[in-house]
N, C-alpha and C positions, 0 to 999 in steps of 0.2 A: 608844856615842854611846849616850845615854836622855835619848831626851825624855816628861815628863809633859803632858798636859790634861785639864780636867775637860768632861768630855762625860756625856750624858744616852743611853740605849740607849733609845732608840723599841720598844718590844720586852712586850709582859704589860703595858701604861701605858708612864709614863717612868720610866726605872729610874736617879737620878741616881750617880755612879762616876768613875772617872777610865780613862783608856787612857794606857798606859810603849810608848814607841818604844823597839827597844829595836833591836840589827845584823840580826837575825830574821825578827821578830816583831813584831807590836801586839796586846796585850791589854788589853781592857778588864775590869775590875773592879769590882765592887758587893758593897757589905755588905746587901741586899737578900734575907733568908732567904725572902722568898713567890715567891719567883719560884727556875725548872726553875738546877740545879747549872751547864745549860752557857751559863747567860748570864751568873753570878757570876765564872767566871774562862774567858772568851770569850775563844780564842788564834785569833788570823788570821794566819799567814805572808804574806806579802809575795808569794811565787813561787806562791800559791794564789790572789791577788786578781787577778782581771779587770778592776775600773775603780773610780775614787772618781766620785760623783759629787754638788756642790755642790747646794743646792737647798734652799729655808722650809719649815717646818710651821708654819702659821699666819706669826709675823712671826719665827721664832727662824728662825739660821741651822744647817742641816744639811748634814751628809755621809752621801752614802748610799758604802757600801763592797758593790758588788759581787763576788760569789768565781766562779771557774769551775764550782763545782758548782752554780752559780746559787741559793742563798743570801746574802740580800740582809740587813743592817744598817744602819739609817739611825741616823743620832747627831747630838744637838742638840750644838755645838758653839762654843763663845763666841771662842775664838779660831781662827778658822776657816782660814784665810789661812796663819794660823804649821804648822795641820796637812796643810793643804795641800802646802805646801812641802815637809816632813818625808817627809811619803808618798811623793811624786813623787819626791826625791833616792833613794830606797830603789826607785826604778821602779818604781810603782804609777802606771797608766797613768789620766789626768785627763779626762776628758767632761763636753763645757759643761753648764753648770747645767740642770735642768729647769724 
């Protein structure tokens, strides 16, 4: 199963890109060369995710992925409901909206 979502990471500004979900991890990719390499190809393994939290930034729908190592990644997601369902199917815990 591979699913692709258009998302923007809210880190060092708003970074347009995409998120690919496969059977092991969610991978965020952006072509922005002005940000750190870590965020250009960010891999988040499902077993390392603590929870996902829907919310809003201004009027944009967001999903914050909280990792077990206490890192957090906030994404603006236009197909948020579909992303939440796909991550829940991979075993990621959904917490109520912030």
